[in-house]
Each structure stands twice: as structure tokens, then as C-alpha cells.
PQR file with spaces between the fields and no chain letter, atoms N, CA, C, O and H, PARSE charges and radii, in Angstrom:
ATOM       1  N    MET     1       5.826   89.136  245.575 -0.4000 1.5000
ATOM       2  CA   MET     1       6.311   89.562  246.874 -0.0000 2.0000
ATOM       3  C    MET     1       5.244   89.244  247.914  0.5500 1.7000
ATOM       4  O    MET     1       4.049   89.187  247.623 -0.5500 1.4000
ATOM       5  N    ILE     2       5.719   89.040  249.125 -0.4000 1.5000
ATOM       6  CA   ILE     2       4.827   88.768  250.243 -0.0000 2.0000
ATOM       7  C    ILE     2       4.792   90.008  251.133  0.5500 1.7000
ATOM       8  O    ILE     2       5.837   90.534  251.516 -0.5500 1.4000
ATOM       9  H    ILE     2       6.689   89.086  249.361  0.4000 1.0000
ATOM      10  N    PHE     3       3.591   90.471  251.460 -0.4000 1.5000
ATOM      11  CA   PHE     3       3.429   91.674  252.281 -0.0000 2.0000
ATOM      12  C    PHE     3       2.606   91.357  253.520  0.5500 1.7000
ATOM      13  O    PHE     3       1.813   90.416  253.544 -0.5500 1.4000
ATOM      14  H    PHE     3       2.742   90.045  251.150  0.4000 1.0000
ATOM      15  N    LYS     4       2.820   92.173  254.549 -0.4000 1.5000
ATOM      16  CA   LYS     4       2.070   92.051  255.792 -0.0000 2.0000
ATOM      17  C    LYS     4       1.646   93.453  256.212  0.5500 1.7000
ATOM      18  O    LYS     4       2.413   94.404  256.068 -0.5500 1.4000
ATOM      19  H    LYS     4       3.464   92.937  254.530  0.4000 1.0000
ATOM      20  N    GLU     5       0.425   93.583  256.732 -0.4000 1.5000
ATOM      21  CA   GLU     5      -0.017   94.881  257.226 -0.0000 2.0000
ATOM      22  C    GLU     5       0.665   95.183  258.547  0.5500 1.7000
ATOM      23  O    GLU     5       0.858   94.297  259.380 -0.5500 1.4000
ATOM      24  H    GLU     5      -0.199   92.810  256.849  0.4000 1.0000
ATOM      25  N    LYS     6       1.025   96.444  258.727 -0.4000 1.5000
ATOM      26  CA   LYS     6       1.730   96.848  259.939 -0.0000 2.0000
ATOM      27  C    LYS     6       1.369   98.289  260.251  0.5500 1.7000
ATOM      28  O    LYS     6       1.205   99.096  259.336 -0.5500 1.4000
ATOM      29  H    LYS     6       0.868   97.163  258.051  0.4000 1.0000
ATOM      30  N    VAL     7       1.243   98.627  261.532 -0.4000 1.5000
ATOM      31  CA   VAL     7       1.015  100.006  261.939 -0.0000 2.0000
ATOM      32  C    VAL     7       2.357  100.728  261.878  0.5500 1.7000
ATOM      33  O    VAL     7       3.340  100.239  262.436 -0.5500 1.4000
ATOM      34  H    VAL     7       1.377   97.971  262.275  0.4000 1.0000
ATOM      35  N    PRO     8       2.420  101.893  261.206 -0.5600 1.5000
ATOM      36  CA   PRO     8       3.703  102.582  261.017  0.2800 2.0000
ATOM      37  C    PRO     8       4.452  102.939  262.290  0.5500 1.7000
ATOM      38  O    PRO     8       5.681  102.879  262.307 -0.5500 1.4000
ATOM      39  N    SER     9       3.749  103.309  263.362 -0.4000 1.5000
ATOM      40  CA   SER     9       4.452  103.751  264.566 -0.0000 2.0000
ATOM      41  C    SER     9       3.970  102.982  265.786  0.5500 1.7000
ATOM      42  O    SER     9       2.792  103.042  266.140 -0.5500 1.4000
ATOM      43  H    SER     9       2.750  103.358  263.348  0.4000 1.0000
ATOM      44  N    LYS    10       4.881  102.262  266.429 -0.4000 1.5000
ATOM      45  CA   LYS    10       4.539  101.561  267.661 -0.0000 2.0000
ATOM      46  C    LYS    10       4.448  102.542  268.828  0.5500 1.7000
ATOM      47  O    LYS    10       3.740  102.285  269.801 -0.5500 1.4000
ATOM      48  H    LYS    10       5.838  102.213  266.142  0.4000 1.0000
ATOM      49  N    ASP    11       5.161  103.665  268.733 -0.4000 1.5000
ATOM      50  CA   ASP    11       5.227  104.633  269.817 -0.0000 2.0000
ATOM      51  C    ASP    11       4.041  105.592  269.836  0.5500 1.7000
ATOM      52  O    ASP    11       3.610  106.030  270.903 -0.5500 1.4000
ATOM      53  H    ASP    11       5.736  103.874  267.942  0.4000 1.0000
ATOM      54  N    ASP    12       3.515  105.919  268.655 -0.4000 1.5000
ATOM      55  CA   ASP    12       2.424  106.881  268.562 -0.0000 2.0000
ATOM      56  C    ASP    12       1.108  106.121  268.442  0.5500 1.7000
ATOM      57  O    ASP    12       0.770  105.626  267.367 -0.5500 1.4000
ATOM      58  H    ASP    12       3.866  105.564  267.788  0.4000 1.0000
ATOM      59  N    LEU    13       0.376  106.029  269.528 -0.4000 1.5000
ATOM      60  CA   LEU    13      -0.866  105.258  269.550 -0.0000 2.0000
ATOM      61  C    LEU    13      -1.979  105.926  268.741  0.5500 1.7000
ATOM      62  O    LEU    13      -2.989  105.290  268.441 -0.5500 1.4000
ATOM      63  H    LEU    13       0.651  106.430  270.402  0.4000 1.0000
ATOM      64  N    LYS    14      -1.804  107.212  268.382 -0.4000 1.5000
ATOM      65  CA   LYS    14      -2.813  107.916  267.591 -0.0000 2.0000
ATOM      66  C    LYS    14      -2.767  107.478  266.123  0.5500 1.7000
ATOM      67  O    LYS    14      -3.750  107.642  265.401 -0.5500 1.4000
ATOM      68  H    LYS    14      -0.984  107.729  268.626  0.4000 1.0000
ATOM      69  N    VAL    15      -1.653  106.932  265.686 -0.4000 1.5000
ATOM      70  CA   VAL    15      -1.498  106.508  264.296 -0.0000 2.0000
ATOM      71  C    VAL    15      -2.174  105.154  264.129  0.5500 1.7000
ATOM      72  O    VAL    15      -1.748  104.157  264.711 -0.5500 1.4000
ATOM      73  H    VAL    15      -0.854  106.800  266.273  0.4000 1.0000
ATOM      74  N    THR    16      -3.222  105.134  263.334 -0.4000 1.5000
ATOM      75  CA   THR    16      -3.955  103.884  263.138 -0.0000 2.0000
ATOM      76  C    THR    16      -3.900  103.409  261.695  0.5500 1.7000
ATOM      77  O    THR    16      -4.337  102.300  261.390 -0.5500 1.4000
ATOM      78  H    THR    16      -3.568  105.944  262.861  0.4000 1.0000
ATOM      79  N    LYS    17      -3.365  104.241  260.802 -0.4000 1.5000
ATOM      80  CA   LYS    17      -3.253  103.835  259.399 -0.0000 2.0000
ATOM      81  C    LYS    17      -2.358  102.613  259.302  0.5500 1.7000
ATOM      82  O    LYS    17      -1.266  102.584  259.869 -0.5500 1.4000
ATOM      83  H    LYS    17      -3.009  105.142  261.050  0.4000 1.0000
ATOM      84  N    ARG    18      -2.815  101.628  258.597 -0.4000 1.5000
ATOM      85  CA   ARG    18      -2.021  100.418  258.424 -0.0000 2.0000
ATOM      86  C    ARG    18      -1.344  100.475  257.068  0.5500 1.7000
ATOM      87  O    ARG    18      -1.955  100.873  256.076 -0.5500 1.4000
ATOM      88  H    ARG    18      -3.702  101.651  258.136  0.4000 1.0000
ATOM      89  N    CYS    19      -0.083  100.076  257.026 -0.4000 1.5000
ATOM      90  CA   CYS    19       0.701  100.071  255.809 -0.0000 2.0000
ATOM      91  C    CYS    19       1.162   98.656  255.497  0.5500 1.7000
ATOM      92  O    CYS    19       1.017   97.751  256.319 -0.5500 1.4000
ATOM      93  H    CYS    19       0.413   99.753  257.832  0.4000 1.0000
ATOM      94  N    LEU    20       1.715   98.473  254.314 -0.4000 1.5000
ATOM      95  CA   LEU    20       2.237   97.183  253.900 -0.0000 2.0000
ATOM      96  C    LEU    20       3.750   97.191  253.975  0.5500 1.7000
ATOM      97  O    LEU    20       4.394   98.166  253.588 -0.5500 1.4000
ATOM      98  H    LEU    20       1.833   99.208  253.646  0.4000 1.0000
ATOM      99  N    THR    21       4.307   96.120  254.467 -0.4000 1.5000
ATOM     100  CA   THR    21       5.752   95.961  254.508 -0.0000 2.0000
ATOM     101  C    THR    21       6.091   94.567  253.998  0.5500 1.7000
ATOM     102  O    THR    21       5.335   93.624  254.236 -0.5500 1.4000
ATOM     103  H    THR    21       3.783   95.328  254.782  0.4000 1.0000
ATOM     104  N    SER    22       7.206   94.421  253.307 -0.4000 1.5000
ATOM     105  CA   SER    22       7.576   93.110  252.780 -0.0000 2.0000
ATOM     106  C    SER    22       8.024   92.214  253.927  0.5500 1.7000
ATOM     107  O    SER    22       8.562   92.691  254.926 -0.5500 1.4000
ATOM     108  H    SER    22       7.820   95.187  253.114  0.4000 1.0000
ATOM     109  N    CYS    23       7.795   90.914  253.774 -0.4000 1.5000
ATOM     110  CA   CYS    23       8.155   89.972  254.822 -0.0000 2.0000
ATOM     111  C    CYS    23       8.404   88.590  254.221  0.5500 1.7000
ATOM     112  O    CYS    23       8.262   88.381  253.017 -0.5500 1.4000
ATOM     113  H    CYS    23       7.358   90.527  252.962  0.4000 1.0000
ATOM     114  N    SER    24       8.771   87.675  255.074 -0.4000 1.5000
ATOM     115  CA   SER    24       9.031   86.298  254.650 -0.0000 2.0000
ATOM     116  C    SER    24       7.722   85.557  254.416  0.5500 1.7000
ATOM     117  O    SER    24       6.721   85.845  255.072 -0.5500 1.4000
ATOM     118  H    SER    24       8.886   87.845  256.053  0.4000 1.0000
ATOM     119  N    PRO    25       7.721   84.610  253.491 -0.5600 1.5000
ATOM     120  CA   PRO    25       6.498   83.857  253.207  0.2800 2.0000
ATOM     121  C    PRO    25       5.939   83.092  254.403  0.5500 1.7000
ATOM     122  O    PRO    25       4.734   82.841  254.443 -0.5500 1.4000
ATOM     123  N    GLY    26       6.753   82.717  255.364 -0.4000 1.5000
ATOM     124  CA   GLY    26       6.294   81.936  256.496 -0.0000 2.0000
ATOM     125  C    GLY    26       5.529   82.723  257.548  0.5500 1.7000
ATOM     126  O    GLY    26       4.917   82.126  258.433 -0.5500 1.4000
ATOM     127  H    GLY    26       7.732   82.921  255.331  0.4000 1.0000
ATOM     128  N    ASN    27       5.550   84.060  257.472 -0.4000 1.5000
ATOM     129  CA   ASN    27       4.859   84.878  258.466 -0.0000 2.0000
ATOM     130  C    ASN    27       3.353   84.695  258.363  0.5500 1.7000
ATOM     131  O    ASN    27       2.821   84.461  257.277 -0.5500 1.4000
ATOM     132  H    ASN    27       6.047   84.545  256.753  0.4000 1.0000
ATOM     133  N    THR    28       2.671   84.802  259.491 -0.4000 1.5000
ATOM     134  CA   THR    28       1.218   84.689  259.474 -0.0000 2.0000
ATOM     135  C    THR    28       0.586   86.016  259.065  0.5500 1.7000
ATOM     136  O    THR    28       1.167   87.080  259.279 -0.5500 1.4000
ATOM     137  H    THR    28       3.103   84.992  260.373  0.4000 1.0000
ATOM     138  N    GLY    29      -0.581   85.948  258.487 -0.4000 1.5000
ATOM     139  CA   GLY    29      -1.299   87.151  258.085 -0.0000 2.0000
ATOM     140  C    GLY    29      -0.696   87.867  256.893  0.5500 1.7000
ATOM     141  O    GLY    29      -0.804   89.088  256.782 -0.5500 1.4000
ATOM     142  H    GLY    29      -1.052   85.083  258.313  0.4000 1.0000
ATOM     143  N    THR    30      -0.065   87.127  256.007 -0.4000 1.5000
ATOM     144  CA   THR    30       0.582   87.740  254.852 -0.0000 2.0000
ATOM     145  C    THR    30      -0.319   87.656  253.626  0.5500 1.7000
ATOM     146  O    THR    30      -1.286   86.895  253.592 -0.5500 1.4000
ATOM     147  H    THR    30       0.024   86.135  256.098  0.4000 1.0000
ATOM     148  N    LYS    31       0.022   88.449  252.630 -0.4000 1.5000
ATOM     149  CA   LYS    31      -0.723   88.467  251.378 -0.0000 2.0000
ATOM     150  C    LYS    31       0.274   88.574  250.233  0.5500 1.7000
ATOM     151  O    LYS    31       1.168   89.420  250.259 -0.5500 1.4000
ATOM     152  H    LYS    31       0.808   89.067  252.657  0.4000 1.0000
ATOM     153  N    GLU    32       0.123   87.728  249.243 -0.4000 1.5000
ATOM     154  CA   GLU    32       1.008   87.790  248.083 -0.0000 2.0000
ATOM     155  C    GLU    32       0.449   88.813  247.108  0.5500 1.7000
ATOM     156  O    GLU    32      -0.714   88.740  246.711 -0.5500 1.4000
ATOM     157  H    GLU    32      -0.603   87.041  249.222  0.4000 1.0000
ATOM     158  N    MET    33       1.293   89.770  246.726 -0.4000 1.5000
ATOM     159  CA   MET    33       0.891   90.840  245.806 -0.0000 2.0000
ATOM     160  C    MET    33       2.068   91.171  244.897  0.5500 1.7000
ATOM     161  O    MET    33       3.220   90.901  245.234 -0.5500 1.4000
ATOM     162  H    MET    33       2.237   89.829  247.049  0.4000 1.0000
ATOM     163  N    THR    34       1.771   91.749  243.761 -0.4000 1.5000
ATOM     164  CA   THR    34       2.834   92.257  242.893 -0.0000 2.0000
ATOM     165  C    THR    34       3.056   93.731  243.227  0.5500 1.7000
ATOM     166  O    THR    34       2.220   94.361  243.875 -0.5500 1.4000
ATOM     167  H    THR    34       0.835   91.968  243.487  0.4000 1.0000
ATOM     168  N    TRP    35       4.183   94.271  242.782 -0.4000 1.5000
ATOM     169  CA   TRP    35       4.470   95.686  243.022 -0.0000 2.0000
ATOM     170  C    TRP    35       3.424   96.576  242.357  0.5500 1.7000
ATOM     171  O    TRP    35       3.180   97.691  242.817 -0.5500 1.4000
ATOM     172  H    TRP    35       4.862   93.759  242.256  0.4000 1.0000
ATOM     173  N    MET    36       2.809   96.099  241.289 -0.4000 1.5000
ATOM     174  CA   MET    36       1.798   96.882  240.587 -0.0000 2.0000
ATOM     175  C    MET    36       0.496   96.990  241.395  0.5500 1.7000
ATOM     176  O    MET    36      -0.307   97.891  241.151 -0.5500 1.4000
ATOM     177  H    MET    36       3.007   95.193  240.915  0.4000 1.0000
ATOM     178  N    GLU    37       0.286   96.092  242.339 -0.4000 1.5000
ATOM     179  CA   GLU    37      -0.932   96.099  243.152 -0.0000 2.0000
ATOM     180  C    GLU    37      -0.817   96.947  244.413  0.5500 1.7000
ATOM     181  O    GLU    37      -1.805   97.150  245.118 -0.5500 1.4000
ATOM     182  H    GLU    37       0.938   95.360  242.537  0.4000 1.0000
ATOM     183  N    VAL    38       0.377   97.439  244.698 -0.4000 1.5000
ATOM     184  CA   VAL    38       0.621   98.202  245.922 -0.0000 2.0000
ATOM     185  C    VAL    38       0.845   99.662  245.565  0.5500 1.7000
ATOM     186  O    VAL    38       1.712   99.987  244.753 -0.5500 1.4000
ATOM     187  H    VAL    38       1.180   97.274  244.125  0.4000 1.0000
ATOM     188  N    GLU    39       0.059  100.535  246.175 -0.4000 1.5000
ATOM     189  CA   GLU    39       0.243  101.973  245.963 -0.0000 2.0000
ATOM     190  C    GLU    39       1.442  102.455  246.779  0.5500 1.7000
ATOM     191  O    GLU    39       1.723  101.917  247.850 -0.5500 1.4000
ATOM     192  H    GLU    39      -0.645  100.271  246.834  0.4000 1.0000
ATOM     193  N    SER    40       2.138  103.456  246.278 -0.4000 1.5000
ATOM     194  CA   SER    40       3.354  103.917  246.947 -0.0000 2.0000
ATOM     195  C    SER    40       3.074  104.458  248.348  0.5500 1.7000
ATOM     196  O    SER    40       3.919  104.318  249.232 -0.5500 1.4000
ATOM     197  H    SER    40       1.909  103.893  245.409  0.4000 1.0000
ATOM     198  N    ASP    41       1.907  105.074  248.573 -0.4000 1.5000
ATOM     199  CA   ASP    41       1.621  105.598  249.905 -0.0000 2.0000
ATOM     200  C    ASP    41       1.209  104.505  250.892  0.5500 1.7000
ATOM     201  O    ASP    41       1.040  104.780  252.080 -0.5500 1.4000
ATOM     202  H    ASP    41       1.221  105.188  247.855  0.4000 1.0000
ATOM     203  N    GLU    42       1.049  103.284  250.421 -0.4000 1.5000
ATOM     204  CA   GLU    42       0.729  102.155  251.293 -0.0000 2.0000
ATOM     205  C    GLU    42       1.982  101.460  251.828  0.5500 1.7000
ATOM     206  O    GLU    42       1.898  100.692  252.786 -0.5500 1.4000
ATOM     207  H    GLU    42       1.187  103.060  249.456  0.4000 1.0000
ATOM     208  N    LEU    43       3.141  101.719  251.222 -0.4000 1.5000
ATOM     209  CA   LEU    43       4.368  101.019  251.603 -0.0000 2.0000
ATOM     210  C    LEU    43       4.998  101.606  252.849  0.5500 1.7000
ATOM     211  O    LEU    43       5.065  102.824  253.014 -0.5500 1.4000
ATOM     212  H    LEU    43       3.210  102.343  250.443  0.4000 1.0000
ATOM     213  N    LEU    44       5.454  100.736  253.714 -0.4000 1.5000
ATOM     214  CA   LEU    44       6.182  101.135  254.912 -0.0000 2.0000
ATOM     215  C    LEU    44       7.595  100.603  254.780  0.5500 1.7000
ATOM     216  O    LEU    44       7.814   99.393  254.741 -0.5500 1.4000
ATOM     217  H    LEU    44       5.400   99.747  253.580  0.4000 1.0000
ATOM     218  N    GLU    45       8.548  101.514  254.712 -0.4000 1.5000
ATOM     219  CA   GLU    45       9.937  101.103  254.592 -0.0000 2.0000
ATOM     220  C    GLU    45      10.400  100.516  255.911  0.5500 1.7000
ATOM     221  O    GLU    45       9.986  100.983  256.971 -0.5500 1.4000
ATOM     222  H    GLU    45       8.370  102.497  254.744  0.4000 1.0000
ATOM     223  N    PRO    46      11.250   99.502  255.866 -0.5600 1.5000
ATOM     224  CA   PRO    46      11.769   98.942  257.120  0.2800 2.0000
ATOM     225  C    PRO    46      12.665   99.953  257.825  0.5500 1.7000
ATOM     226  O    PRO    46      13.321  100.774  257.183 -0.5500 1.4000
ATOM     227  N    GLU    47      12.684   99.882  259.149 -0.4000 1.5000
ATOM     228  CA   GLU    47      13.538  100.779  259.927 -0.0000 2.0000
ATOM     229  C    GLU    47      15.000  100.432  259.700  0.5500 1.7000
ATOM     230  O    GLU    47      15.360   99.259  259.610 -0.5500 1.4000
ATOM     231  H    GLU    47      12.151   99.216  259.671  0.4000 1.0000
ATOM     232  N    LEU    48      15.845  101.464  259.607 -0.4000 1.5000
ATOM     233  CA   LEU    48      17.294  101.256  259.519 -0.0000 2.0000
ATOM     234  C    LEU    48      17.880  101.398  260.909  0.5500 1.7000
ATOM     235  O    LEU    48      17.556  102.329  261.647 -0.5500 1.4000
ATOM     236  H    LEU    48      15.552  102.418  259.679  0.4000 1.0000
ATOM     237  N    THR    49      18.735  100.474  261.247 -0.4000 1.5000
ATOM     238  CA   THR    49      19.375  100.512  262.558 -0.0000 2.0000
ATOM     239  C    THR    49      20.884  100.575  262.388  0.5500 1.7000
ATOM     240  O    THR    49      21.403  100.394  261.286 -0.5500 1.4000
ATOM     241  H    THR    49      18.998   99.719  260.647  0.4000 1.0000
ATOM     242  N    LEU    50      21.572  100.829  263.472 -0.4000 1.5000
ATOM     243  CA   LEU    50      23.033  100.844  263.450 -0.0000 2.0000
ATOM     244  C    LEU    50      23.569   99.496  262.980  0.5500 1.7000
ATOM     245  O    LEU    50      24.576   99.437  262.275 -0.5500 1.4000
ATOM     246  H    LEU    50      21.150  100.977  264.366  0.4000 1.0000
ATOM     247  N    LYS    51      22.904   98.427  263.364 -0.4000 1.5000
ATOM     248  CA   LYS    51      23.331   97.085  262.960 -0.0000 2.0000
ATOM     249  C    LYS    51      23.303   96.930  261.427  0.5500 1.7000
ATOM     250  O    LYS    51      24.160   96.251  260.862 -0.5500 1.4000
ATOM     251  H    LYS    51      22.085   98.475  263.936  0.4000 1.0000
ATOM     252  N    ASP    52      22.330   97.552  260.758 -0.4000 1.5000
ATOM     253  CA   ASP    52      22.265   97.503  259.299 -0.0000 2.0000
ATOM     254  C    ASP    52      23.496   98.169  258.670  0.5500 1.7000
ATOM     255  O    ASP    52      24.062   97.650  257.707 -0.5500 1.4000
ATOM     256  H    ASP    52      21.633   98.104  261.217  0.4000 1.0000
ATOM     257  N    PHE    53      23.904   99.314  259.216 -0.4000 1.5000
ATOM     258  CA   PHE    53      25.081  100.010  258.694 -0.0000 2.0000
ATOM     259  C    PHE    53      26.359   99.232  258.973  0.5500 1.7000
ATOM     260  O    PHE    53      27.248   99.172  258.123 -0.5500 1.4000
ATOM     261  H    PHE    53      23.444   99.735  259.999  0.4000 1.0000
ATOM     262  N    GLU    54      26.456   98.643  260.146 -0.4000 1.5000
ATOM     263  CA   GLU    54      27.643   97.846  260.475 -0.0000 2.0000
ATOM     264  C    GLU    54      27.757   96.651  259.530  0.5500 1.7000
ATOM     265  O    GLU    54      28.855   96.316  259.086 -0.5500 1.4000
ATOM     266  H    GLU    54      25.734   98.692  260.836  0.4000 1.0000
ATOM     267  N    ARG    55      26.652   96.020  259.225 -0.4000 1.5000
ATOM     268  CA   ARG    55      26.659   94.885  258.297 -0.0000 2.0000
ATOM     269  C    ARG    55      27.068   95.343  256.889  0.5500 1.7000
ATOM     270  O    ARG    55      27.818   94.649  256.201 -0.5500 1.4000
ATOM     271  H    ARG    55      25.760   96.292  259.585  0.4000 1.0000
ATOM     272  N    ALA    56      26.578   96.499  256.470 -0.4000 1.5000
ATOM     273  CA   ALA    56      26.928   97.019  255.147 -0.0000 2.0000
ATOM     274  C    ALA    56      28.415   97.316  255.043  0.5500 1.7000
ATOM     275  O    ALA    56      29.031   97.048  254.011 -0.5500 1.4000
ATOM     276  H    ALA    56      25.969   97.062  257.029  0.4000 1.0000
ATOM     277  N    ILE    57      28.992   97.862  256.096 -0.4000 1.5000
ATOM     278  CA   ILE    57      30.425   98.164  256.096 -0.0000 2.0000
ATOM     279  C    ILE    57      31.253   96.891  255.973  0.5500 1.7000
ATOM     280  O    ILE    57      32.297   96.887  255.320 -0.5500 1.4000
ATOM     281  H    ILE    57      28.491   98.080  256.934  0.4000 1.0000
ATOM     282  N    GLN    58      30.798   95.826  256.588 -0.4000 1.5000
ATOM     283  CA   GLN    58      31.540   94.567  256.553 -0.0000 2.0000
ATOM     284  C    GLN    58      31.530   93.922  255.167  0.5500 1.7000
ATOM     285  O    GLN    58      32.512   93.286  254.782 -0.5500 1.4000
ATOM     286  H    GLN    58      29.950   95.829  257.118  0.4000 1.0000
ATOM     287  N    VAL    59      30.454   94.071  254.420 -0.4000 1.5000
ATOM     288  CA   VAL    59      30.344   93.368  253.138 -0.0000 2.0000
ATOM     289  C    VAL    59      30.585   94.252  251.924  0.5500 1.7000
ATOM     290  O    VAL    59      30.749   93.740  250.817 -0.5500 1.4000
ATOM     291  H    VAL    59      29.656   94.587  254.732  0.4000 1.0000
ATOM     292  N    ALA    60      30.609   95.577  252.108 -0.4000 1.5000
ATOM     293  CA   ALA    60      30.800   96.486  250.975 -0.0000 2.0000
ATOM     294  C    ALA    60      32.238   96.424  250.472  0.5500 1.7000
ATOM     295  O    ALA    60      33.181   96.335  251.260 -0.5500 1.4000
ATOM     296  H    ALA    60      30.476   95.993  253.007  0.4000 1.0000
ATOM     297  N    ARG    61      32.389   96.472  249.185 -0.4000 1.5000
ATOM     298  CA   ARG    61      33.710   96.482  248.553 -0.0000 2.0000
ATOM     299  C    ARG    61      33.970   97.870  247.970  0.5500 1.7000
ATOM     300  O    ARG    61      33.025   98.561  247.588 -0.5500 1.4000
ATOM     301  H    ARG    61      31.624   96.544  248.545  0.4000 1.0000
ATOM     302  N    PRO    62      35.221   98.284  247.895 -0.5600 1.5000
ATOM     303  CA   PRO    62      35.539   99.607  247.322  0.2800 2.0000
ATOM     304  C    PRO    62      35.058   99.700  245.869  0.5500 1.7000
ATOM     305  O    PRO    62      35.096   98.722  245.123 -0.5500 1.4000
ATOM     306  N    THR    63      34.614  100.880  245.493 -0.4000 1.5000
ATOM     307  CA   THR    63      34.158  101.081  244.119 -0.0000 2.0000
ATOM     308  C    THR    63      35.272  101.620  243.222  0.5500 1.7000
ATOM     309  O    THR    63      35.132  101.643  241.999 -0.5500 1.4000
ATOM     310  H    THR    63      34.584  101.675  246.099  0.4000 1.0000
ATOM     311  N    VAL    64      36.370  102.049  243.825 -0.4000 1.5000
ATOM     312  CA   VAL    64      37.542  102.486  243.051 -0.0000 2.0000
ATOM     313  C    VAL    64      38.767  101.787  243.617  0.5500 1.7000
ATOM     314  O    VAL    64      38.788  101.385  244.780 -0.5500 1.4000
ATOM     315  H    VAL    64      36.484  102.031  244.818  0.4000 1.0000
ATOM     316  N    ASN    65      39.777  101.650  242.785 -0.4000 1.5000
ATOM     317  CA   ASN    65      41.010  101.050  243.274 -0.0000 2.0000
ATOM     318  C    ASN    65      42.102  102.113  243.343  0.5500 1.7000
ATOM     319  O    ASN    65      41.869  103.269  242.989 -0.5500 1.4000
ATOM     320  H    ASN    65      39.759  101.977  241.840  0.4000 1.0000
ATOM     321  N    VAL    66      43.278  101.731  243.793 -0.4000 1.5000
ATOM     322  CA   VAL    66      44.378  102.672  243.985 -0.0000 2.0000
ATOM     323  C    VAL    66      44.759  103.341  242.666  0.5500 1.7000
ATOM     324  O    VAL    66      45.058  104.535  242.651 -0.5500 1.4000
ATOM     325  H    VAL    66      43.468  100.792  244.081  0.4000 1.0000
ATOM     326  N    ASP    67      44.754  102.607  241.574 -0.4000 1.5000
ATOM     327  CA   ASP    67      45.096  103.199  240.263 -0.0000 2.0000
ATOM     328  C    ASP    67      44.076  104.264  239.857  0.5500 1.7000
ATOM     329  O    ASP    67      44.456  105.288  239.290 -0.5500 1.4000
ATOM     330  H    ASP    67      44.511  101.637  241.586  0.4000 1.0000
ATOM     331  N    ASP    68      42.803  104.044  240.134 -0.4000 1.5000
ATOM     332  CA   ASP    68      41.779  105.054  239.825 -0.0000 2.0000
ATOM     333  C    ASP    68      42.014  106.336  240.605  0.5500 1.7000
ATOM     334  O    ASP    68      41.801  107.429  240.081 -0.5500 1.4000
ATOM     335  H    ASP    68      42.494  103.212  240.595  0.4000 1.0000
ATOM     336  N    ILE    69      42.446  106.215  241.834 -0.4000 1.5000
ATOM     337  CA   ILE    69      42.669  107.393  242.684 -0.0000 2.0000
ATOM     338  C    ILE    69      43.850  108.201  242.182  0.5500 1.7000
ATOM     339  O    ILE    69      43.826  109.431  242.219 -0.5500 1.4000
ATOM     340  H    ILE    69      42.619  105.326  242.260  0.4000 1.0000
ATOM     341  N    LYS    70      44.903  107.504  241.705 -0.4000 1.5000
ATOM     342  CA   LYS    70      46.075  108.199  241.166 -0.0000 2.0000
ATOM     343  C    LYS    70      45.702  108.917  239.911  0.5500 1.7000
ATOM     344  O    LYS    70      46.549  109.566  239.297 -0.5500 1.4000
ATOM     345  H    LYS    70      44.923  106.504  241.675  0.4000 1.0000
């Protein structure tokens, strides 16, 4: 996996701890690491936006069919 250091909060200038977030190989300042080399408290989850949910709704398929419901 390719990771890049990122400050967790752009809004809170007091937060200076840098975390790792996954990114594309073409980004500058990246480092290739395995999941075993990254501590869980170092990971920064990507932000979820309304656009992410809208995209999920468009591509998600039902997990049950009409016969299952009956």
C-alpha cells in the first residue's frame, strides 16, 4: 500500500500530529508500507461525504430478493 502523511484536522490548527492515509502511487511524498508496518493509531480514515453515500446507493444491489421477503 502507498501512504502519505497528513494532518488530521485542517480546521484545528492546534492539531499537529501527523497521520498516515492511503493514496495513489503517483502522489508526491508517499511511502510504500505494508499493513503490518502501520500502527492502528497512526491511520487516518478518509472523510465520508454525501457524495460517497450517493455513489454507494447507485451501485449497491439488494441483498435479498422478493422471494426471500415472502
